[in-house]
TORKOL-4160 file (C-alpha; in steps of 0.2 Angstrom, whole numbers, padded with zeros to 4 digits, m for minus):
462
<pt num="1" X="m0184" Y="m0074" Z="0082"/>
<pt num="2" X="m0200" Y="m0075" Z="0092"/>
<pt num="3" X="m0203" Y="m0069" Z="0109"/>
<pt num="4" X="m0201" Y="m0086" Z="0118"/>
<pt num="5" X="m0184" Y="m0089" Z="0110"/>
<pt num="6" X="m0179" Y="m0071" Z="0115"/>
<pt num="7" X="m0185" Y="m0074" Z="0133"/>
<pt num="8" X="m0175" Y="m0090" Z="0134"/>
<pt num="9" X="m0159" Y="m0082" Z="0128"/>
<pt num="10" X="m0162" Y="m0068" Z="0141"/>
<pt num="11" X="m0164" Y="m0081" Z="0155"/>
<pt num="12" X="m0148" Y="m0091" Z="0149"/>
<pt num="13" X="m0137" Y="m0076" Z="0147"/>
<pt num="14" X="m0130" Y="m0076" Z="0165"/>
<pt num="15" X="m0127" Y="m0095" Z="0164"/>
<pt num="16" X="m0115" Y="m0093" Z="0149"/>
<pt num="17" X="m0107" Y="m0076" Z="0147"/>
<pt num="18" X="m0095" Y="m0066" Z="0157"/>
<pt num="19" X="m0099" Y="m0048" Z="0153"/>
<pt num="20" X="m0085" Y="m0035" Z="0150"/>
<pt num="21" X="m0084" Y="m0020" Z="0163"/>
<pt num="22" X="m0100" Y="m0026" Z="0171"/>
<pt num="23" X="m0106" Y="m0031" Z="0188"/>
<pt num="24" X="m0109" Y="m0050" Z="0189"/>
<pt num="25" X="m0120" Y="m0049" Z="0205"/>
<pt num="26" X="m0131" Y="m0036" Z="0196"/>
<pt num="27" X="m0132" Y="m0048" Z="0181"/>
<pt num="28" X="m0138" Y="m0062" Z="0192"/>
<pt num="29" X="m0151" Y="m0051" Z="0200"/>
<pt num="30" X="m0158" Y="m0041" Z="0186"/>
<pt num="31" X="m0153" Y="m0051" Z="0170"/>
<pt num="32" X="m0145" Y="m0043" Z="0155"/>
<pt num="33" X="m0151" Y="m0027" Z="0146"/>
<pt num="34" X="m0155" Y="m0036" Z="0129"/>
<pt num="35" X="m0153" Y="m0024" Z="0114"/>
<pt num="36" X="m0161" Y="m0032" Z="0098"/>
<pt num="37" X="m0161" Y="m0018" Z="0085"/>
<pt num="38" X="m0155" Y="0000" Z="0081"/>
<pt num="39" X="m0157" Y="0013" Z="0068"/>
<pt num="40" X="m0151" Y="0031" Z="0067"/>
<pt num="41" X="m0148" Y="0037" Z="0085"/>
<pt num="42" X="m0161" Y="0025" Z="0092"/>
<pt num="43" X="m0159" Y="0007" Z="0099"/>
<pt num="44" X="m0173" Y="m0005" Z="0104"/>
<pt num="45" X="m0173" Y="m0018" Z="0118"/>
<pt num="46" X="m0181" Y="m0035" Z="0119"/>
<pt num="47" X="m0197" Y="m0027" Z="0126"/>
<pt num="48" X="m0198" Y="m0016" Z="0110"/>
<pt num="49" X="m0194" Y="0000" Z="0120"/>
<pt num="50" X="m0184" Y="0012" Z="0110"/>
<pt num="51" X="m0171" Y="0024" Z="0117"/>
<pt num="52" X="m0161" Y="0038" Z="0111"/>
<pt num="53" X="m0143" Y="0032" Z="0112"/>
<pt num="54" X="m0133" Y="0048" Z="0118"/>
<pt num="55" X="m0117" Y="0037" Z="0120"/>
<pt num="56" X="m0116" Y="0031" Z="0103"/>
<pt num="57" X="m0114" Y="0013" Z="0108"/>
<pt num="58" X="m0097" Y="0014" Z="0117"/>
<pt num="59" X="m0092" Y="0031" Z="0110"/>
<pt num="60" X="m0091" Y="0023" Z="0093"/>
<pt num="61" X="m0106" Y="0023" Z="0082"/>
<pt num="62" X="m0101" Y="0040" Z="0073"/>
<pt num="63" X="m0111" Y="0036" Z="0057"/>
<pt num="64" X="m0127" Y="0031" Z="0066"/>
<pt num="65" X="m0135" Y="0014" Z="0067"/>
<pt num="66" X="m0142" Y="0004" Z="0052"/>
<pt num="67" X="m0131" Y="0011" Z="0038"/>
<pt num="68" X="m0135" Y="0000" Z="0023"/>
<pt num="69" X="m0119" Y="0007" Z="0015"/>
<pt num="70" X="m0108" Y="m0001" Z="0028"/>
<pt num="71" X="m0117" Y="m0017" Z="0028"/>
<pt num="72" X="m0116" Y="m0018" Z="0009"/>
<pt num="73" X="m0097" Y="m0014" Z="0010"/>
<pt num="74" X="m0095" Y="m0028" Z="0022"/>
<pt num="75" X="m0105" Y="m0040" Z="0012"/>
<pt num="76" X="m0096" Y="m0037" Z="m0004"/>
<pt num="77" X="m0079" Y="m0038" Z="0004"/>
<pt num="78" X="m0083" Y="m0054" Z="0013"/>
<pt num="79" X="m0089" Y="m0062" Z="m0003"/>
<pt num="80" X="m0073" Y="m0057" Z="m0012"/>
<pt num="81" X="m0060" Y="m0060" Z="0001"/>
<pt num="82" X="m0067" Y="m0066" Z="0018"/>
<pt num="83" X="m0050" Y="m0066" Z="0026"/>
<pt num="84" X="m0032" Y="m0067" Z="0023"/>
<pt num="85" X="m0018" Y="m0062" Z="0035"/>
<pt num="86" X="m0005" Y="m0048" Z="0032"/>
<pt num="87" X="0010" Y="m0057" Z="0040"/>
<pt num="88" X="0026" Y="m0060" Z="0029"/>
<pt num="89" X="0021" Y="m0044" Z="0018"/>
<pt num="90" X="0005" Y="m0052" Z="0012"/>
<pt num="91" X="m0008" Y="m0038" Z="0009"/>
<pt num="92" X="m0025" Y="m0034" Z="0002"/>
<pt num="93" X="m0032" Y="m0020" Z="m0009"/>
<pt num="94" X="m0044" Y="m0013" Z="0005"/>
<pt num="95" X="m0030" Y="m0010" Z="0018"/>
<pt num="96" X="m0019" Y="m0001" Z="0006"/>
<pt num="97" X="m0034" Y="0010" Z="0000"/>
<pt num="98" X="m0039" Y="0013" Z="0018"/>
<pt num="99" X="m0021" Y="0018" Z="0024"/>
<pt num="100" X="m0020" Y="0030" Z="0010"/>
<pt num="101" X="m0036" Y="0038" Z="0015"/>
<pt num="102" X="m0032" Y="0039" Z="0033"/>
<pt num="103" X="m0015" Y="0047" Z="0030"/>
<pt num="104" X="m0024" Y="0060" Z="0019"/>
<pt num="105" X="m0034" Y="0066" Z="0034"/>
<pt num="106" X="m0022" Y="0062" Z="0049"/>
<pt num="107" X="m0012" Y="0075" Z="0058"/>
<pt num="108" X="0003" Y="0082" Z="0049"/>
<pt num="109" X="0019" Y="0071" Z="0051"/>
<pt num="110" X="0011" Y="0054" Z="0053"/>
<pt num="111" X="0016" Y="0043" Z="0038"/>
<pt num="112" X="0013" Y="0025" Z="0041"/>
<pt num="113" X="m0002" Y="0015" Z="0048"/>
<pt num="114" X="m0003" Y="m0002" Z="0058"/>
<pt num="115" X="m0020" Y="m0010" Z="0059"/>
<pt num="116" X="m0027" Y="m0020" Z="0073"/>
<pt num="117" X="m0044" Y="m0025" Z="0081"/>
<pt num="118" X="m0047" Y="m0012" Z="0095"/>
<pt num="119" X="m0041" Y="0003" Z="0105"/>
<pt num="120" X="m0032" Y="m0008" Z="0118"/>
<pt num="121" X="m0021" Y="m0016" Z="0105"/>
<pt num="122" X="m0018" Y="0000" Z="0096"/>
<pt num="123" X="m0011" Y="0007" Z="0112"/>
<pt num="124" X="m0002" Y="m0009" Z="0116"/>
<pt num="125" X="0006" Y="m0009" Z="0099"/>
<pt num="126" X="0013" Y="0009" Z="0101"/>
<pt num="127" X="0020" Y="0005" Z="0118"/>
<pt num="128" X="0030" Y="m0009" Z="0110"/>
<pt num="129" X="0035" Y="0002" Z="0095"/>
<pt num="130" X="0041" Y="0016" Z="0107"/>
<pt num="131" X="0052" Y="0003" Z="0116"/>
<pt num="132" X="0058" Y="m0005" Z="0100"/>
<pt num="133" X="0062" Y="0012" Z="0092"/>
<pt num="134" X="0073" Y="0018" Z="0107"/>
<pt num="135" X="0081" Y="0000" Z="0108"/>
<pt num="136" X="0086" Y="0001" Z="0089"/>
<pt num="137" X="0094" Y="0018" Z="0093"/>
<pt num="138" X="0105" Y="0010" Z="0107"/>
<pt num="139" X="0094" Y="0017" Z="0121"/>
<pt num="140" X="0089" Y="0001" Z="0129"/>
<pt num="141" X="0085" Y="0009" Z="0146"/>
<pt num="142" X="0071" Y="0019" Z="0138"/>
<pt num="143" X="0056" Y="0008" Z="0145"/>
<pt num="144" X="0046" Y="0019" Z="0157"/>
<pt num="145" X="0030" Y="0027" Z="0150"/>
<pt num="146" X="0021" Y="0042" Z="0157"/>
<pt num="147" X="0002" Y="0042" Z="0159"/>
<pt num="148" X="m0010" Y="0053" Z="0168"/>
<pt num="149" X="m0022" Y="0051" Z="0182"/>
<pt num="150" X="m0040" Y="0049" Z="0176"/>
<pt num="151" X="m0034" Y="0043" Z="0159"/>
<pt num="152" X="m0041" Y="0028" Z="0150"/>
<pt num="153" X="m0030" Y="0019" Z="0138"/>
<pt num="154" X="m0037" Y="0001" Z="0137"/>
<pt num="155" X="m0039" Y="m0015" Z="0147"/>
<pt num="156" X="m0025" Y="m0026" Z="0141"/>
<pt num="157" X="m0011" Y="m0029" Z="0154"/>
<pt num="158" X="0000" Y="m0015" Z="0147"/>
<pt num="159" X="m0014" Y="m0003" Z="0143"/>
<pt num="160" X="m0023" Y="m0006" Z="0159"/>
<pt num="161" X="m0007" Y="m0001" Z="0167"/>
<pt num="162" X="m0007" Y="0015" Z="0158"/>
<pt num="163" X="m0025" Y="0018" Z="0163"/>
<pt num="164" X="m0026" Y="0030" Z="0178"/>
<pt num="165" X="m0043" Y="0024" Z="0185"/>
<pt num="166" X="m0041" Y="0013" Z="0200"/>
<pt num="167" X="m0055" Y="0002" Z="0197"/>
<pt num="168" X="m0045" Y="m0007" Z="0183"/>
<pt num="169" X="m0031" Y="m0011" Z="0195"/>
<pt num="170" X="m0040" Y="m0018" Z="0210"/>
<pt num="171" X="m0036" Y="m0036" Z="0214"/>
<pt num="172" X="m0025" Y="m0037" Z="0198"/>
<pt num="173" X="m0006" Y="m0035" Z="0200"/>
<pt num="174" X="m0007" Y="m0019" Z="0191"/>
<pt num="175" X="m0001" Y="m0006" Z="0186"/>
<pt num="176" X="0015" Y="m0014" Z="0180"/>
<pt num="177" X="0031" Y="m0005" Z="0185"/>
<pt num="178" X="0035" Y="0003" Z="0168"/>
<pt num="179" X="0021" Y="0016" Z="0171"/>
<pt num="180" X="0025" Y="0033" Z="0178"/>
<pt num="181" X="0010" Y="0043" Z="0184"/>
<pt num="182" X="0007" Y="0062" Z="0183"/>
<pt num="183" X="m0008" Y="0073" Z="0188"/>
<pt num="184" X="m0024" Y="0074" Z="0179"/>
<pt num="185" X="m0025" Y="0090" Z="0170"/>
<pt num="186" X="m0043" Y="0095" Z="0176"/>
<pt num="187" X="m0043" Y="0113" Z="0182"/>
<pt num="188" X="m0060" Y="0111" Z="0190"/>
<pt num="189" X="m0056" Y="0097" Z="0202"/>
<pt num="190" X="m0037" Y="0099" Z="0203"/>
<pt num="191" X="m0033" Y="0117" Z="0204"/>
<pt num="192" X="m0026" Y="0124" Z="0221"/>
<pt num="193" X="m0035" Y="0138" Z="0230"/>
<pt num="194" X="m0031" Y="0154" Z="0221"/>
<pt num="195" X="m0023" Y="0146" Z="0206"/>
<pt num="196" X="m0028" Y="0152" Z="0189"/>
<pt num="197" X="m0028" Y="0141" Z="0173"/>
<pt num="198" X="m0011" Y="0148" Z="0167"/>
<pt num="199" X="m0003" Y="0144" Z="0184"/>
<pt num="200" X="m0011" Y="0127" Z="0185"/>
<pt num="201" X="m0004" Y="0123" Z="0168"/>
<pt num="202" X="0013" Y="0128" Z="0173"/>
<pt num="203" X="0012" Y="0117" Z="0189"/>
<pt num="204" X="0007" Y="0102" Z="0178"/>
<pt num="205" X="0022" Y="0105" Z="0166"/>
<pt num="206" X="0033" Y="0108" Z="0180"/>
<pt num="207" X="0028" Y="0091" Z="0188"/>
<pt num="208" X="0032" Y="0082" Z="0172"/>
<pt num="209" X="0049" Y="0091" Z="0171"/>
<pt num="210" X="0053" Y="0086" Z="0189"/>
<pt num="211" X="0048" Y="0068" Z="0185"/>
<pt num="212" X="0059" Y="0067" Z="0170"/>
<pt num="213" X="0073" Y="0074" Z="0180"/>
<pt num="214" X="0071" Y="0062" Z="0195"/>
<pt num="215" X="0068" Y="0047" Z="0184"/>
<pt num="216" X="0081" Y="0051" Z="0171"/>
<pt num="217" X="0076" Y="0055" Z="0153"/>
<pt num="218" X="0087" Y="0040" Z="0148"/>
<pt num="219" X="0074" Y="0029" Z="0156"/>
<pt num="220" X="0058" Y="0036" Z="0148"/>
<pt num="221" X="0051" Y="0031" Z="0131"/>
<pt num="222" X="0035" Y="0040" Z="0129"/>
<pt num="223" X="0021" Y="0050" Z="0136"/>
<pt num="224" X="0003" Y="0044" Z="0132"/>
<pt num="225" X="m0011" Y="0057" Z="0131"/>
<pt num="226" X="m0029" Y="0058" Z="0126"/>
<pt num="227" X="m0033" Y="0075" Z="0118"/>
<pt num="228" X="m0048" Y="0075" Z="0130"/>
<pt num="229" X="m0050" Y="0062" Z="0143"/>
<pt num="230" X="m0065" Y="0052" Z="0139"/>
<pt num="231" X="m0069" Y="0038" Z="0152"/>
<pt num="232" X="m0060" Y="0048" Z="0165"/>
<pt num="233" X="m0072" Y="0062" Z="0164"/>
<pt num="234" X="m0072" Y="0072" Z="0148"/>
<pt num="235" X="m0057" Y="0082" Z="0154"/>
<pt num="236" X="m0048" Y="0095" Z="0143"/>
<pt num="237" X="m0031" Y="0102" Z="0149"/>
<pt num="238" X="m0029" Y="0121" Z="0151"/>
<pt num="239" X="m0024" Y="0131" Z="0136"/>
<pt num="240" X="m0005" Y="0129" Z="0131"/>
<pt num="241" X="m0003" Y="0113" Z="0140"/>
<pt num="242" X="0001" Y="0102" Z="0124"/>
<pt num="243" X="0012" Y="0114" Z="0116"/>
<pt num="244" X="0023" Y="0116" Z="0132"/>
<pt num="245" X="0022" Y="0097" Z="0134"/>
<pt num="246" X="0028" Y="0093" Z="0117"/>
<pt num="247" X="0043" Y="0105" Z="0119"/>
<pt num="248" X="0048" Y="0097" Z="0135"/>
<pt num="249" X="0047" Y="0079" Z="0129"/>
<pt num="250" X="0056" Y="0084" Z="0113"/>
<pt num="251" X="0070" Y="0091" Z="0123"/>
<pt num="252" X="0072" Y="0074" Z="0132"/>
<pt num="253" X="0069" Y="0063" Z="0117"/>
<pt num="254" X="0053" Y="0056" Z="0124"/>
<pt num="255" X="0039" Y="0051" Z="0111"/>
<pt num="256" X="0022" Y="0059" Z="0112"/>
<pt num="257" X="0008" Y="0047" Z="0109"/>
<pt num="258" X="m0010" Y="0053" Z="0106"/>
<pt num="259" X="m0024" Y="0041" Z="0111"/>
<pt num="260" X="m0038" Y="0047" Z="0099"/>
<pt num="261" X="m0048" Y="0031" Z="0101"/>
<pt num="262" X="m0063" Y="0042" Z="0107"/>
<pt num="263" X="m0059" Y="0059" Z="0100"/>
<pt num="264" X="m0055" Y="0053" Z="0082"/>
<pt num="265" X="m0065" Y="0052" Z="0067"/>
<pt num="266" X="m0076" Y="0068" Z="0069"/>
<pt num="267" X="m0081" Y="0067" Z="0087"/>
<pt num="268" X="m0075" Y="0084" Z="0092"/>
<pt num="269" X="m0080" Y="0092" Z="0076"/>
<pt num="270" X="m0064" Y="0089" Z="0067"/>
<pt num="271" X="m0056" Y="0073" Z="0060"/>
<pt num="272" X="m0045" Y="0072" Z="0075"/>
<pt num="273" X="m0043" Y="0081" Z="0092"/>
<pt num="274" X="m0024" Y="0083" Z="0091"/>
<pt num="275" X="m0023" Y="0097" Z="0079"/>
<pt num="276" X="m0038" Y="0106" Z="0087"/>
<pt num="277" X="m0029" Y="0106" Z="0104"/>
<pt num="278" X="m0012" Y="0109" Z="0098"/>
<pt num="279" X="m0006" Y="0091" Z="0101"/>
<pt num="280" X="0008" Y="0086" Z="0089"/>
<pt num="281" X="0010" Y="0067" Z="0091"/>
<pt num="282" X="0024" Y="0056" Z="0086"/>
<pt num="283" X="0012" Y="0042" Z="0086"/>
<pt num="284" X="m0007" Y="0040" Z="0087"/>
<pt num="285" X="m0019" Y="0027" Z="0092"/>
<pt num="286" X="m0037" Y="0026" Z="0084"/>
<pt num="287" X="m0051" Y="0014" Z="0084"/>
<pt num="288" X="m0070" Y="0015" Z="0088"/>
<pt num="289" X="m0076" Y="0028" Z="0075"/>
<pt num="290" X="m0064" Y="0021" Z="0062"/>
<pt num="291" X="m0078" Y="0009" Z="0057"/>
<pt num="292" X="m0092" Y="0017" Z="0068"/>
<pt num="293" X="m0092" Y="0001" Z="0078"/>
<pt num="294" X="m0098" Y="m0010" Z="0063"/>
<pt num="295" X="m0082" Y="m0020" Z="0063"/>
<pt num="296" X="m0068" Y="m0022" Z="0077"/>
<pt num="297" X="m0053" Y="m0012" Z="0070"/>
<pt num="298" X="m0040" Y="0000" Z="0075"/>
<pt num="299" X="m0027" Y="0010" Z="0066"/>
<pt num="300" X="m0011" Y="0015" Z="0075"/>
<pt num="301" X="0000" Y="0029" Z="0066"/>
<pt num="302" X="0018" Y="0033" Z="0067"/>
<pt num="303" X="0029" Y="0046" Z="0059"/>
<pt num="304" X="0040" Y="0043" Z="0045"/>
<pt num="305" X="0055" Y="0047" Z="0056"/>
<pt num="306" X="0050" Y="0032" Z="0068"/>
<pt num="307" X="0047" Y="0021" Z="0053"/>
<pt num="308" X="0065" Y="0025" Z="0046"/>
<pt num="309" X="0072" Y="0018" Z="0063"/>
<pt num="310" X="0061" Y="0002" Z="0062"/>
<pt num="311" X="0067" Y="0000" Z="0044"/>
<pt num="312" X="0085" Y="0000" Z="0049"/>
<pt num="313" X="0080" Y="m0012" Z="0063"/>
<pt num="314" X="0073" Y="m0024" Z="0050"/>
<pt num="315" X="0089" Y="m0023" Z="0040"/>
<pt num="316" X="0097" Y="m0030" Z="0055"/>
<pt num="317" X="0084" Y="m0041" Z="0064"/>
<pt num="318" X="0074" Y="m0047" Z="0049"/>
<pt num="319" X="0055" Y="m0046" Z="0053"/>
<pt num="320" X="0046" Y="m0033" Z="0063"/>
<pt num="321" X="0040" Y="m0045" Z="0076"/>
<pt num="322" X="0023" Y="m0039" Z="0081"/>
<pt num="323" X="0006" Y="m0042" Z="0074"/>
<pt num="324" X="m0011" Y="m0049" Z="0076"/>
<pt num="325" X="m0021" Y="m0062" Z="0066"/>
<pt num="326" X="m0033" Y="m0049" Z="0061"/>
<pt num="327" X="m0021" Y="m0035" Z="0057"/>
<pt num="328" X="m0027" Y="m0027" Z="0040"/>
<pt num="329" X="m0043" Y="m0038" Z="0039"/>
<pt num="330" X="m0050" Y="m0035" Z="0022"/>
<pt num="331" X="m0068" Y="m0034" Z="0027"/>
<pt num="332" X="m0064" Y="m0022" Z="0041"/>
<pt num="333" X="m0054" Y="m0011" Z="0030"/>
<pt num="334" X="m0068" Y="m0011" Z="0017"/>
<pt num="335" X="m0080" Y="m0006" Z="0031"/>
<pt num="336" X="m0068" Y="0007" Z="0038"/>
<pt num="337" X="m0066" Y="0015" Z="0020"/>
<pt num="338" X="m0084" Y="0015" Z="0017"/>
<pt num="339" X="m0087" Y="0023" Z="0034"/>
<pt num="340" X="m0074" Y="0037" Z="0031"/>
<pt num="341" X="m0082" Y="0040" Z="0014"/>
<pt num="342" X="m0099" Y="0041" Z="0022"/>
<pt num="343" X="m0093" Y="0054" Z="0035"/>
<pt num="344" X="m0086" Y="0064" Z="0021"/>
<pt num="345" X="m0101" Y="0063" Z="0009"/>
<pt num="346" X="m0114" Y="0068" Z="0022"/>
<pt num="347" X="m0103" Y="0081" Z="0030"/>
<pt num="348" X="m0104" Y="0073" Z="0047"/>
<pt num="349" X="m0088" Y="0081" Z="0054"/>
<pt num="350" X="m0095" Y="0098" Z="0051"/>
<pt num="351" X="m0112" Y="0093" Z="0058"/>
<pt num="352" X="m0103" Y="0087" Z="0074"/>
<pt num="353" X="m0095" Y="0104" Z="0076"/>
<pt num="354" X="m0112" Y="0113" Z="0072"/>
<pt num="355" X="m0123" Y="0102" Z="0082"/>
<pt num="356" X="m0110" Y="0100" Z="0095"/>
<pt num="357" X="m0111" Y="0119" Z="0098"/>
<pt num="358" X="m0130" Y="0118" Z="0099"/>
<pt num="359" X="m0128" Y="0103" Z="0112"/>
<pt num="360" X="m0116" Y="0113" Z="0123"/>
<pt num="361" X="m0127" Y="0129" Z="0122"/>
<pt num="362" X="m0142" Y="0119" Z="0127"/>
<pt num="363" X="m0133" Y="0111" Z="0141"/>
<pt num="364" X="m0127" Y="0128" Z="0148"/>
<pt num="365" X="m0144" Y="0136" Z="0145"/>
<pt num="366" X="m0154" Y="0122" Z="0155"/>
<pt num="367" X="m0141" Y="0116" Z="0168"/>
<pt num="368" X="m0129" Y="0130" Z="0172"/>
<pt num="369" X="m0141" Y="0136" Z="0186"/>
<pt num="370" X="m0144" Y="0119" Z="0193"/>
<pt num="371" X="m0137" Y="0117" Z="0210"/>
<pt num="372" X="m0131" Y="0099" Z="0207"/>
<pt num="373" X="m0121" Y="0104" Z="0191"/>
<pt num="374" X="m0104" Y="0111" Z="0193"/>
<pt num="375" X="m0097" Y="0111" Z="0176"/>
<pt num="376" X="m0101" Y="0107" Z="0158"/>
<pt num="377" X="m0086" Y="0102" Z="0147"/>
<pt num="378" X="m0080" Y="0095" Z="0131"/>
<pt num="379" X="m0080" Y="0099" Z="0113"/>
<pt num="380" X="m0091" Y="0095" Z="0098"/>
<pt num="381" X="m0102" Y="0079" Z="0101"/>
<pt num="382" X="m0092" Y="0075" Z="0117"/>
<pt num="383" X="m0099" Y="0082" Z="0133"/>
<pt num="384" X="m0098" Y="0079" Z="0152"/>
<pt num="385" X="m0110" Y="0085" Z="0165"/>
<pt num="386" X="m0101" Y="0087" Z="0182"/>
<pt num="387" X="m0112" Y="0083" Z="0197"/>
<pt num="388" X="m0108" Y="0092" Z="0213"/>
<pt num="389" X="m0114" Y="0090" Z="0231"/>
<pt num="390" X="m0108" Y="0108" Z="0235"/>
<pt num="391" X="m0107" Y="0120" Z="0220"/>
<pt num="392" X="m0099" Y="0134" Z="0229"/>
<pt num="393" X="m0085" Y="0123" Z="0236"/>
<pt num="394" X="m0084" Y="0112" Z="0220"/>
<pt num="395" X="m0086" Y="0097" Z="0231"/>
<pt num="396" X="m0090" Y="0081" Z="0222"/>
<pt num="397" X="m0103" Y="0069" Z="0230"/>
<pt num="398" X="m0097" Y="0054" Z="0239"/>
<pt num="399" X="m0093" Y="0039" Z="0228"/>
<pt num="400" X="m0104" Y="0028" Z="0238"/>
<pt num="401" X="m0119" Y="0038" Z="0235"/>
<pt num="402" X="m0118" Y="0033" Z="0216"/>
<pt num="403" X="m0125" Y="0049" Z="0210"/>
<pt num="404" X="m0120" Y="0046" Z="0191"/>
<pt num="405" X="m0128" Y="0029" Z="0191"/>
<pt num="406" X="m0144" Y="0035" Z="0199"/>
<pt num="407" X="m0146" Y="0049" Z="0187"/>
<pt num="408" X="m0141" Y="0039" Z="0172"/>
<pt num="409" X="m0154" Y="0025" Z="0177"/>
<pt num="410" X="m0167" Y="0039" Z="0178"/>
<pt num="411" X="m0162" Y="0046" Z="0161"/>
<pt num="412" X="m0164" Y="0029" Z="0154"/>
<pt num="413" X="m0182" Y="0028" Z="0161"/>
<pt num="414" X="m0186" Y="0043" Z="0151"/>
<pt num="415" X="m0180" Y="0035" Z="0135"/>
<pt num="416" X="m0162" Y="0042" Z="0134"/>
<pt num="417" X="m0145" Y="0033" Z="0137"/>
<pt num="418" X="m0131" Y="0043" Z="0145"/>
<pt num="419" X="m0115" Y="0035" Z="0153"/>
<pt num="420" X="m0111" Y="0037" Z="0171"/>
<pt num="421" X="m0093" Y="0040" Z="0175"/>
<pt num="422" X="m0091" Y="0037" Z="0194"/>
<pt num="423" X="m0073" Y="0041" Z="0196"/>
<pt num="424" X="m0076" Y="0060" Z="0194"/>
<pt num="425" X="m0095" Y="0060" Z="0196"/>
<pt num="426" X="m0099" Y="0064" Z="0178"/>
<pt num="427" X="m0112" Y="0060" Z="0165"/>
<pt num="428" X="m0104" Y="0057" Z="0148"/>
<pt num="429" X="m0113" Y="0061" Z="0131"/>
<pt num="430" X="m0106" Y="0055" Z="0114"/>
<pt num="431" X="m0121" Y="0052" Z="0102"/>
<pt num="432" X="m0119" Y="0047" Z="0084"/>
<pt num="433" X="m0114" Y="0062" Z="0073"/>
<pt num="434" X="m0131" Y="0061" Z="0065"/>
<pt num="435" X="m0140" Y="0067" Z="0080"/>
<pt num="436" X="m0153" Y="0081" Z="0077"/>
<pt num="437" X="m0156" Y="0097" Z="0086"/>
<pt num="438" X="m0173" Y="0090" Z="0091"/>
<pt num="439" X="m0165" Y="0074" Z="0098"/>
<pt num="440" X="m0152" Y="0085" Z="0108"/>
<pt num="441" X="m0167" Y="0095" Z="0115"/>
<pt num="442" X="m0174" Y="0078" Z="0121"/>
<pt num="443" X="m0158" Y="0073" Z="0129"/>
<pt num="444" X="m0155" Y="0089" Z="0138"/>
<pt num="445" X="m0173" Y="0090" Z="0145"/>
<pt num="446" X="m0171" Y="0071" Z="0151"/>
<pt num="447" X="m0155" Y="0076" Z="0160"/>
<pt num="448" X="m0163" Y="0091" Z="0168"/>
<pt num="449" X="m0178" Y="0080" Z="0174"/>
<pt num="450" X="m0168" Y="0066" Z="0180"/>
<pt num="451" X="m0155" Y="0077" Z="0190"/>
<pt num="452" X="m0169" Y="0086" Z="0199"/>
<pt num="453" X="m0179" Y="0070" Z="0202"/>
<pt num="454" X="m0164" Y="0060" Z="0209"/>
<pt num="455" X="m0154" Y="0073" Z="0218"/>
<pt num="456" X="m0166" Y="0086" Z="0225"/>
<pt num="457" X="m0173" Y="0073" Z="0238"/>
<pt num="458" X="m0155" Y="0068" Z="0243"/>
<pt num="459" X="m0151" Y="0086" Z="0248"/>
<pt num="460" X="m0166" Y="0087" Z="0259"/>
<pt num="461" X="m0160" Y="0072" Z="0270"/>
<pt num="462" X="m0154" Y="0079" Z="0287"/>
């Protein structure tokens, strides 16, 4: 494609496309950010400028860009079987091989896989399975689902309802009334004066206990939890939280669902975040890193105990009445299988743990003393840099001042991409697992320069 064709497409973009999670007015004023090529951890825009992508696309390009192995797997599968559905017990060899591989690395207890196209539909599937599971056991009132403030679980009608970020509800009739909301487990911003982490944890669990008692356990189907909140701020609960949560939910016959859409497939330096944080799920949603973004695909897991109930329901009702046109897509399954094998072959999960430790150490070395950085959090190659207006008081900047956006734009001008998370004034980092220590150094220094450049003048304004 020559330059004139590309310029024409850039000019026409706003005339024909409604972009997801984007400002329409900004698009009309500034045009699109047209990305045309990528390799490794680098992307290239229409002007030929290259950037270090420290977000991995959208938390997903775990294997890095331009992997010929994944393109080849896609080509060979598409030539052999471009598509066939998996309804009415139809199948294909690739989805069976993929399911077997996934179950071999999944958290203990998970025994069956349902394939879809993305994280939202994986979580939507598990909401429906939770309802169906309880109904088949005669507990038809178990409909409510507990989710946390600052959580992100998707943007479909049901999963946007679970999402605890207000921007996804404004001027939509959301959240739907099946959702129950509890506190975000972020000690830095949510702890009471004088409260230590153990006390904070007890207060969080007690809030959930009181909610169950008030609502009635007979009305609650499930609790959804990201091991570490991603879009909500890279937030990890205090130690012991998930173990106490699991015991409480099990006591009341409430399913625990792990949303591993971001944390899964090596991001935290382990295959999944749940075992790392002591979260024992009854069901688990994954996507993104499943194919490293090369094909839209999700995998939702359930325990054999849940599956046995669904089997009994099938004996009574016939078909399991849920599914998508692209469930178990042969090309997607082939790409996902090749991706998992690539992550194993190159030791990228171990590399994420090792280079993740280097990333966090460098962030602390360079930014701990910065007056505009209150906290650095996360695990592996998932990190969040908390911006603060007053470090001593842990006071966040006013949302209207748009600190995360200003800093991320300045970082981009330095040739690096990070993601602004305005709801909690945080900069998010989730690069491909192939990132080098030299590239990490480039990222950290760009952050330091941009934070000082953008925020120091603001603090001088009377």
